[in-house]
C-alpha positions as CSV (number, residue, x, y, z in Angstrom):
1,X,82.2,82.7,105.0
2,X,81.4,82.2,108.5
3,X,83.1,80.9,111.1
4,X,81.4,78.9,114.4
5,X,84.5,79.5,116.7
6,X,84.3,82.8,118.7
7,X,87.2,85.1,118.7
8,X,89.3,86.3,122.0
9,X,87.9,90.2,123.0
10,X,90.9,92.4,121.5
11,X,92.1,94.6,124.8
12,X,92.4,98.1,123.1
13,X,95.2,98.8,126.1
14,X,97.1,95.7,126.1
15,X,96.5,94.2,122.3
16,X,96.6,97.1,120.3
17,X,100.3,97.8,119.7
18,X,101.0,101.7,119.2
19,X,103.8,103.7,118.6
20,X,104.7,107.6,119.3
21,X,103.8,108.7,116.1
22,X,100.3,106.7,116.0
23,X,99.7,108.7,119.9
24,X,100.8,112.0,118.3
25,X,98.6,111.0,115.6
26,X,95.2,110.3,116.9
27,X,96.2,113.4,119.2
28,X,96.3,115.8,116.3
29,X,93.0,114.0,114.7
30,X,91.4,115.1,117.5
31,X,92.4,119.0,117.3
32,X,92.2,119.4,114.2
33,X,89.0,120.9,112.3
34,X,87.4,118.2,110.1
35,X,89.0,119.4,105.8
36,X,86.2,121.5,103.7
37,X,85.2,120.6,100.4
38,X,87.8,122.4,99.2
39,X,90.7,121.2,101.5
40,X,89.7,117.6,100.5
41,X,89.3,118.3,96.6
42,X,93.3,119.6,97.2
43,X,93.9,117.0,98.9
44,X,92.5,114.2,96.2
45,X,94.4,116.9,93.6
46,X,97.9,115.7,95.3
47,X,97.4,112.1,95.4
48,X,98.9,110.3,91.9
49,X,97.2,109.9,89.5
50,X,95.5,105.9,88.9
51,X,96.6,104.3,85.9
52,X,93.9,102.3,84.0
53,X,96.1,99.4,84.4
54,X,95.7,99.4,87.9
55,X,92.4,99.9,88.4
56,X,91.6,97.2,86.2
57,X,93.5,94.8,88.0
58,X,92.1,96.0,91.9
59,X,89.2,93.2,92.5
60,X,85.8,94.5,92.3
61,X,82.1,94.3,90.2
62,X,82.8,94.7,86.3
63,X,80.2,95.0,83.7
64,X,80.6,96.4,80.3
65,X,78.6,99.7,81.2
66,X,78.3,101.6,84.3
67,X,76.1,101.0,87.2
68,X,72.5,103.0,86.6
69,X,69.4,103.4,89.0
70,X,66.2,103.2,87.1
C-alpha cells in the first residue's frame, strides 16, 4: 500500500517528544559497551517464556513445516 500524498518532514528537535529518562537512556547507550554473545544470551534468558498460544496469536507466515532452503 502506498500513499501519493507526501507527509511533512519530521523535525527531530521539535516534533519528537522525549523525556529525561529517554535522554538518560540514550546517553547510557552511547557510552555502554556492546553486548557480547554470552551477555546477550544471559539477557534473553531473563525474559519470561512465551506460551505456544501467544506465539500462535502473533501475525506472520504460517506453514505446515519449518522453512528450509533447497
